[in-house]
C-alpha positions as CSV (number, residue, x, y, z in Angstrom):
1,M,1.3,-54.4,45.0
2,F,1.1,-57.8,42.9
3,D,3.9,-58.7,40.6
4,K,1.7,-60.9,38.4
5,V,-1.7,-61.0,37.5
6,L,-3.6,-63.9,35.8
7,I,-6.2,-62.8,33.3
8,A,-9.2,-64.8,33.4
9,N,-10.6,-64.0,30.3
10,R,-10.7,-63.2,26.1
11,G,-11.1,-60.5,23.8
12,E,-11.2,-56.8,24.4
13,I,-11.6,-56.7,28.5
14,A,-8.6,-59.2,28.4
15,L,-6.5,-56.6,26.7
16,R,-7.9,-53.9,28.5
17,I,-6.7,-55.8,31.7
18,H,-3.2,-56.6,30.4
19,R,-2.6,-52.6,29.7
20,A,-3.5,-51.8,33.0
21,C,-1.2,-54.2,34.8
22,R,1.7,-53.4,32.1
23,E,1.3,-49.7,33.4
24,M,1.5,-50.7,37.1
25,G,4.7,-52.9,36.4
26,I,2.7,-56.2,36.6
27,R,3.3,-59.1,34.6
28,T,0.7,-60.9,33.1
29,V,-0.5,-64.4,32.4
30,A,-2.9,-65.0,29.7
31,V,-5.2,-68.1,29.5
32,H,-6.9,-69.0,26.1
33,S,-8.8,-71.6,24.4
34,T,-7.4,-73.2,21.1
35,A,-9.5,-70.8,19.2
36,D,-7.7,-67.9,20.8
37,A,-4.4,-68.8,20.3
38,D,-3.4,-65.6,17.8
39,A,-5.7,-63.4,20.4
40,M,-3.9,-60.2,21.0
41,H,-3.8,-60.2,24.6
42,V,-1.9,-63.9,24.2
43,R,0.4,-62.2,22.1
44,L,1.7,-59.3,24.4
45,A,1.0,-61.4,27.6
46,D,4.5,-62.3,29.6
47,E,3.5,-65.5,29.8
48,S,0.2,-68.0,28.3
49,V,-1.6,-71.1,28.6
50,C,-4.0,-73.1,26.7
51,I,-6.7,-74.0,29.1
52,G,-9.0,-76.2,26.5
53,P,-11.0,-76.4,23.4
54,A,-13.3,-73.2,21.9
55,P,-16.4,-73.9,23.7
56,A,-16.4,-71.7,26.8
57,S,-17.7,-74.7,29.0
58,E,-14.3,-76.4,28.4
59,S,-12.2,-73.3,28.8
60,Y,-13.2,-69.7,30.1
61,L,-15.8,-71.5,32.5
62,N,-13.6,-74.5,33.4
63,I,-12.4,-73.6,36.9
64,P,-10.0,-76.6,37.5
65,A,-8.3,-75.6,34.1
66,I,-7.7,-72.0,35.5
67,I,-6.6,-73.1,38.5
68,A,-4.1,-75.3,36.7
69,A,-2.7,-72.8,35.1
70,A,-2.4,-70.6,38.0
71,E,-0.7,-73.2,40.0
72,I,1.6,-73.8,37.0
73,T,2.4,-70.0,36.7
74,N,2.2,-68.6,40.2
75,P,0.6,-65.5,40.2
76,D,-0.4,-63.8,42.9
77,A,-3.8,-62.7,41.8
78,I,-6.7,-63.4,39.3
79,H,-8.5,-61.2,37.3
80,P,-12.0,-62.3,36.2
81,G,-13.0,-59.5,33.8
82,Y,-16.8,-59.5,33.0
83,G,-18.7,-62.5,31.9
84,F,-17.6,-65.8,32.4
85,L,-16.9,-66.5,35.8
86,A,-16.8,-62.6,36.9
87,E,-19.5,-62.9,38.8
88,N,-19.1,-66.5,40.4
89,A,-18.9,-66.7,44.2
90,S,-17.6,-70.0,44.1
91,F,-15.2,-69.4,41.7
92,A,-13.8,-66.0,44.1
93,E,-14.0,-68.9,46.8
94,I,-11.7,-71.4,44.9
95,V,-9.2,-68.8,44.1
96,E,-8.8,-67.3,47.5
97,E,-8.7,-70.9,48.6
98,H,-5.8,-71.7,46.4
99,G,-3.7,-68.6,47.7
100,F,-4.7,-66.8,45.0
101,T,-6.3,-62.9,45.8
102,F,-9.6,-62.6,43.8
103,I,-9.9,-59.1,41.9
104,G,-13.1,-58.5,42.8
105,P,-15.6,-58.2,45.6
106,K,-15.9,-60.4,48.6
107,P,-17.4,-63.9,47.9
108,E,-20.6,-63.3,49.8
109,H,-21.4,-59.9,48.0
110,I,-21.1,-61.7,44.6
111,R,-23.6,-64.3,45.8
112,V,-26.2,-62.1,47.6
113,M,-26.4,-59.8,44.1
114,G,-26.0,-62.5,42.1
115,D,-29.8,-63.8,43.4
116,K,-32.3,-61.3,42.1
117,V,-34.8,-61.9,44.7
118,A,-31.9,-61.8,47.7
119,S,-30.5,-58.3,46.0
120,R,-34.0,-56.9,46.2
121,R,-34.2,-57.7,50.0
122,A,-30.6,-56.7,50.6
123,M,-31.1,-53.1,48.7
124,G,-34.4,-52.4,50.0
125,A,-32.9,-53.2,53.4
126,L,-30.1,-50.6,52.9
127,G,-32.4,-47.7,51.9
128,I,-32.6,-48.3,48.2
129,P,-36.2,-48.1,46.5
130,V,-37.2,-51.2,44.5
131,V,-39.6,-52.2,42.2
132,P,-42.8,-53.7,43.3
133,G,-42.6,-57.4,43.3
134,S,-42.6,-60.7,45.1
135,D,-40.7,-61.1,48.2
136,G,-39.2,-64.5,47.0
137,P,-39.6,-66.9,44.3
138,V,-42.9,-67.7,42.9
139,G,-44.1,-71.5,43.1
140,D,-47.1,-72.2,40.4
141,V,-49.2,-70.0,38.0
142,E,-51.9,-69.8,40.5
143,E,-49.9,-67.9,42.8
144,A,-48.0,-65.9,40.2
145,K,-51.5,-64.7,38.9
146,S,-52.9,-63.8,42.6
147,L,-49.4,-61.8,43.3
148,A,-49.8,-60.0,40.0
149,A,-53.3,-58.7,40.6
150,G,-52.2,-57.6,43.8
151,F,-49.7,-54.9,42.1
152,G,-51.4,-54.8,39.1
153,Y,-50.2,-55.5,35.3
154,P,-48.4,-55.4,33.3
155,V,-45.7,-57.7,35.0
156,M,-42.4,-59.3,34.2
157,V,-41.5,-62.8,34.6
158,K,-37.7,-63.0,35.7
159,A,-35.3,-65.6,36.6
160,V,-33.5,-65.4,40.3
161,A,-30.2,-66.2,38.9
162,G,-31.0,-64.0,35.7
163,G,-28.8,-61.4,33.8
164,G,-27.7,-60.4,30.2
165,G,-31.2,-60.1,29.1
166,K,-32.3,-63.8,29.6
167,G,-34.6,-65.1,31.6
168,L,-37.6,-62.4,31.5
169,A,-41.3,-62.0,29.7
170,V,-43.5,-59.3,30.0
171,V,-47.0,-60.4,31.0
172,R,-49.7,-58.2,30.2
173,G,-52.8,-60.1,31.7
174,P,-53.4,-63.3,33.6
175,D,-54.0,-65.4,30.7
176,G,-50.5,-65.0,29.4
177,M,-49.3,-66.1,32.7
178,A,-48.6,-70.1,31.9
179,D,-46.9,-69.6,28.7
180,A,-44.5,-66.8,30.2
181,M,-43.7,-68.9,33.1
182,A,-43.1,-72.0,30.9
183,I,-41.0,-70.2,28.4
184,T,-38.9,-68.3,31.2
185,R,-38.5,-71.4,33.4
186,T,-36.9,-73.2,30.2
187,E,-34.6,-70.7,29.3
188,A,-33.4,-69.8,33.0
189,R,-32.5,-73.4,33.3
190,A,-31.0,-73.8,30.0
191,S,-28.7,-70.4,31.0
192,F,-28.1,-70.4,34.5
193,G,-28.8,-74.0,35.9
194,D,-31.4,-72.3,38.0
195,D,-35.3,-72.4,36.9
196,S,-36.2,-70.2,39.9
197,L,-38.7,-67.3,38.9
198,Y,-39.9,-64.1,40.9
199,L,-42.2,-61.5,39.8
200,E,-41.7,-57.8,39.2
201,K,-44.1,-54.9,38.3
202,Y,-43.3,-54.0,34.7
203,L,-42.9,-50.1,34.3
204,E,-43.8,-48.8,30.9
205,R,-41.0,-46.7,28.8
206,P,-38.4,-46.4,31.9
207,R,-34.7,-45.3,31.5
208,H,-32.4,-47.4,32.4
209,I,-30.0,-45.7,34.7
210,E,-26.6,-47.1,36.9
211,I,-24.6,-45.6,39.1
212,Q,-20.6,-46.8,39.3
213,V,-19.3,-47.1,42.6
214,L,-16.0,-47.8,44.0
215,A,-15.0,-49.0,47.4
216,D,-11.7,-50.1,49.4
217,A,-11.1,-52.3,52.4
218,H,-10.8,-49.7,54.8
219,G,-14.5,-48.2,54.3
220,A,-13.9,-45.8,51.9
221,V,-16.6,-45.6,48.9
222,V,-17.0,-43.1,45.9
223,C,-19.8,-42.7,43.7
224,L,-18.2,-41.8,39.8
225,G,-21.7,-40.7,38.3
226,E,-24.1,-42.4,36.1
227,R,-24.3,-43.6,33.0
228,D,-27.3,-43.5,31.1
229,C,-28.1,-47.5,29.1
230,S,-31.3,-46.6,27.8
231,V,-30.5,-47.6,24.2
232,Q,-31.1,-51.3,24.0
233,R,-32.2,-54.2,21.8
234,R,-33.7,-57.3,23.3
235,H,-32.8,-56.0,27.0
236,Q,-28.8,-55.6,25.4
237,K,-27.3,-52.5,25.7
238,L,-25.8,-51.0,22.5
239,I,-24.6,-47.3,23.2
240,E,-24.2,-46.0,26.7
241,E,-23.7,-42.0,28.0
242,A,-22.6,-39.8,30.9
243,P,-23.9,-38.2,32.3
244,S,-27.9,-39.0,31.6
245,P,-29.3,-35.9,29.4
246,A,-32.5,-36.6,31.4
247,L,-31.1,-36.0,35.0
248,N,-30.5,-32.6,36.7
249,D,-27.7,-31.9,39.0
250,S,-29.9,-32.0,42.0
251,V,-31.3,-35.3,41.2
252,R,-27.8,-36.8,40.4
253,A,-26.6,-35.8,43.4
254,G,-29.3,-37.4,45.6
255,L,-29.2,-40.5,43.9
256,A,-25.2,-40.6,44.7
257,Q,-26.0,-39.9,48.2
258,T,-28.5,-42.8,48.9
259,V,-26.0,-45.1,46.7
260,G,-23.0,-44.1,48.6
261,R,-24.8,-44.6,52.1
262,A,-26.3,-48.1,50.7
263,I,-22.5,-49.4,49.6
264,R,-21.0,-48.1,53.2
265,K,-23.1,-49.9,55.0
266,L,-22.8,-53.2,52.9
267,G,-19.1,-53.4,53.3
268,Y,-18.8,-53.6,49.8
269,R,-15.1,-53.9,48.4
270,G,-13.9,-53.3,44.6
271,V,-15.9,-51.9,41.5
272,G,-19.7,-52.4,41.5
273,T,-22.5,-50.7,39.5
274,V,-25.9,-50.3,40.9
275,E,-28.4,-50.5,38.4
276,F,-32.0,-48.4,38.2
277,L,-34.7,-48.1,36.2
278,Y,-35.8,-44.4,36.1
279,H,-39.7,-44.0,35.8
280,D,-41.9,-41.0,36.2
281,G,-39.5,-39.1,38.0
282,A,-38.4,-41.8,40.8
283,F,-35.5,-44.5,40.8
284,Y,-36.1,-47.8,41.2
285,F,-33.6,-51.1,41.9
286,L,-32.8,-53.3,38.9
287,E,-29.8,-55.0,40.1
288,M,-26.0,-54.7,41.1
289,N,-23.3,-55.8,38.9
290,T,-20.2,-57.1,41.3
291,R,-17.8,-56.2,38.5
292,L,-16.2,-54.4,36.1
293,Q,-18.7,-53.3,33.3
294,V,-18.4,-53.2,29.6
295,E,-19.6,-49.6,29.6
296,H,-16.8,-48.9,32.2
297,P,-15.0,-46.6,29.6
298,V,-17.5,-44.1,30.1
299,T,-16.8,-43.3,33.5
300,E,-13.1,-43.1,32.7
301,M,-13.4,-40.5,30.0
302,I,-15.6,-38.2,32.3
303,T,-13.8,-38.8,35.6
304,G,-9.9,-39.6,34.5
305,I,-9.9,-42.7,36.9
306,D,-8.5,-45.9,35.5
307,L,-11.1,-48.2,37.0
308,V,-9.2,-51.4,36.3
309,R,-6.3,-50.3,38.0
310,E,-8.3,-49.1,41.2
311,Q,-9.7,-53.1,41.2
312,I,-6.1,-54.1,40.7
313,R,-5.0,-51.7,43.7
314,V,-7.9,-52.2,46.2
315,A,-7.5,-56.1,45.9
316,A,-4.2,-55.6,46.5
317,G,-5.3,-53.9,50.2
318,A,-4.7,-50.2,49.0
319,R,-6.6,-47.2,50.0
320,L,-8.5,-45.0,47.3
321,G,-6.4,-42.0,48.2
322,Y,-9.3,-39.7,47.3
323,R,-13.0,-38.9,48.7
324,Q,-16.2,-38.2,46.8
325,R,-15.5,-34.5,47.2
326,D,-12.2,-35.1,45.6
327,I,-14.4,-36.5,42.4
328,R,-14.6,-34.0,39.3
329,F,-16.4,-34.5,36.0
330,H,-15.4,-33.5,32.7
331,G,-17.6,-32.7,29.7
332,H,-19.6,-35.9,28.1
333,A,-18.9,-39.3,26.8
334,I,-20.8,-41.8,24.6
335,E,-19.6,-45.5,23.9
336,C,-20.9,-47.4,21.1
337,R,-20.8,-51.3,21.0
338,I,-19.5,-52.7,18.1
339,T,-20.8,-56.5,17.5
340,A,-19.9,-58.9,14.3
341,E,-23.4,-58.5,13.0
342,H,-25.2,-57.8,10.1
343,P,-26.9,-54.1,10.8
344,E,-30.0,-55.1,9.7
345,T,-30.7,-58.7,10.4
346,F,-28.3,-58.9,13.3
347,A,-27.3,-62.4,12.1
348,P,-23.5,-63.2,13.5
349,S,-20.8,-62.7,11.2
350,P,-17.4,-64.3,12.5
351,G,-14.4,-64.3,9.8
352,R,-11.4,-63.2,8.9
353,I,-10.2,-59.4,9.2
354,T,-8.9,-58.6,5.7
355,H,-8.2,-54.7,6.7
356,Y,-8.4,-52.7,10.2
357,H,-8.2,-49.4,10.9
358,A,-9.2,-47.6,14.5
359,P,-10.4,-44.1,14.3
360,G,-8.1,-41.7,16.8
361,G,-7.6,-38.0,17.2
362,L,-8.6,-35.6,20.4
363,G,-10.7,-37.5,22.7
364,V,-11.4,-41.1,20.9
365,R,-10.4,-43.9,22.5
366,V,-11.3,-47.7,21.0
367,D,-11.1,-50.6,23.3
368,S,-10.6,-53.7,20.8
369,A,-8.3,-56.7,20.1
370,L,-8.9,-56.9,16.7
371,Y,-6.1,-56.6,13.9
372,S,-5.6,-57.3,10.2
373,G,-5.5,-61.0,9.8
374,Y,-7.4,-61.8,13.0
375,T,-10.1,-64.3,12.6
376,I,-13.0,-64.0,14.9
377,P,-14.0,-67.0,16.3
378,T,-17.7,-68.5,16.1
379,A,-17.7,-70.0,19.8
380,Y,-18.1,-66.4,21.6
381,D,-19.9,-63.0,22.2
382,S,-20.1,-60.8,19.3
383,L,-18.8,-58.1,20.7
384,I,-15.6,-57.0,19.1
385,A,-14.8,-53.3,19.7
386,K,-16.2,-50.4,21.7
387,V,-15.8,-46.8,20.8
388,I,-16.0,-43.8,23.3
389,V,-15.7,-40.3,22.8
390,N,-15.2,-37.6,25.0
391,G,-16.3,-33.9,24.6
392,A,-17.1,-30.7,26.4
393,S,-20.7,-30.9,25.6
394,R,-23.0,-33.5,24.3
395,N,-23.4,-31.8,21.1
396,E,-19.2,-32.0,20.8
397,C,-19.5,-35.7,21.8
398,L,-21.8,-36.4,19.2
399,M,-20.0,-35.0,16.4
400,R,-17.1,-36.8,17.2
401,L,-18.5,-39.9,17.5
402,R,-20.0,-39.4,14.0
403,R,-16.4,-38.6,12.9
404,A,-15.0,-41.5,14.9
405,L,-17.7,-44.1,13.2
406,E,-16.8,-42.5,9.5
407,E,-13.5,-43.6,10.3
408,Y,-13.7,-47.1,11.3
409,V,-12.7,-49.6,9.2
410,I,-13.5,-53.2,9.8
411,D,-13.0,-55.5,6.4
412,G,-13.7,-59.0,5.7
413,I,-16.8,-59.3,8.0
414,E,-20.1,-57.7,8.9
415,T,-20.1,-54.8,12.0
416,T,-22.9,-52.8,13.3
417,I,-20.7,-49.8,12.5
418,P,-23.9,-48.7,10.0
419,L,-26.3,-49.0,12.8
420,H,-24.8,-46.8,15.2
421,R,-24.3,-44.1,12.8
422,R,-28.0,-44.1,12.1
423,V,-29.1,-44.1,15.6
424,I,-27.0,-41.3,16.7
425,A,-28.2,-39.4,13.9
426,E,-31.9,-39.6,14.9
427,P,-33.4,-36.7,16.2
428,D,-34.8,-38.2,19.2
429,Y,-31.2,-39.6,20.4
430,V,-30.0,-36.2,19.5
431,N,-32.4,-34.8,21.8
432,G,-31.8,-37.4,24.4
433,A,-35.5,-38.0,24.1
434,Y,-35.1,-42.2,24.4
435,D,-35.9,-44.4,26.9
436,V,-35.4,-48.6,26.8
437,T,-38.2,-49.1,24.2
438,W,-37.0,-46.6,21.9
439,L,-34.5,-49.0,19.9
440,E,-36.7,-51.8,19.4
441,E,-39.7,-49.5,17.9
442,L,-37.3,-47.6,15.5
443,L,-36.2,-51.2,14.2
444,G,-39.6,-52.1,14.3
445,R,-40.5,-49.9,12.0
446,D,-38.2,-50.9,9.4
447,S,-39.6,-54.5,9.3
């Protein structure tokens, strides 16, 4: 097992990784920007290294600076968390070339799944159903129109290197294709440095269902159930739950078997998430995230399996120690992503936390790096906390979540806690009758 791990991330996920390491007897190294000098994971880590100023491009995305910090502190391995460099195949290769272990999948799997066209091809060849679409990047507008006419409007124009809800647009007819492609190319070039685009058939009102997988380097693969991530705003997940209220046991078992076979054939290693759109009783592959997900605590709550611990163990060469038949699910879990934003306008609200009190009690977990007196920087994503609850049933879970959100106090800034209180009280959400368009429509009725 590793003696020391460098955490190449920040915020709540950096603290989450530190906690897992500490429970395993592993020392930690925190890297941080000048804006994060007082961050909780920096204060708790055994060692810390400042790697640059506040802009992520000069710190958390600065590969030479991170490698230099590793050379100075000499860890056994580097954990990328999520976001930033977590799905950067070149970073994974550089980490390994410098003699450190990358806690994540093989670089070739990161690379192929990071290319939306290549991942569609790979998964289709492994027996995973894919949304009808182009076989590769599309060239000009006329080619795109011709392809779209073949599988029918509406279609979605998507960035090959896209993710996080960026680099995509819905086109409902040929007249809108030129503008959609121009706008999407510009956003893709700015966000990913790659303006290649492809087309997919746009599915109206699907649900977003994802399967958590875990695999070791010895061929063992387990599926840890599904998560329903359909409550979204601008293609960004806000609330996730497991199991999905839209699936029955037979459907989820069939999906898990299909995914398990594909991941085993792929020779995948580590944690990963295979994401689907669920439409009219059929699943269509969306993408595979070759990293830890923001919503991983939902799975941990219903399985009792520490995914970060398993990531570290697998990267160190350990076997899983259990098989699919050993996996048991316990009750229901829901996660709310709390952001430093106005709950109605969604305007960013960074600033100093004047008072902080996290909810507690049976079945309540809060993943956050906040504390009273901490100042939230302006340079990073607005996610500041995740409230995760577990209950014997979905109804018990909802009641517990309402209570937890009522207890949560974050003073000094605006947060989306009031929005989450409202959403989970909506009859459609209580009944599990929602899809990926539901929240946008709910918010649209307010304007």
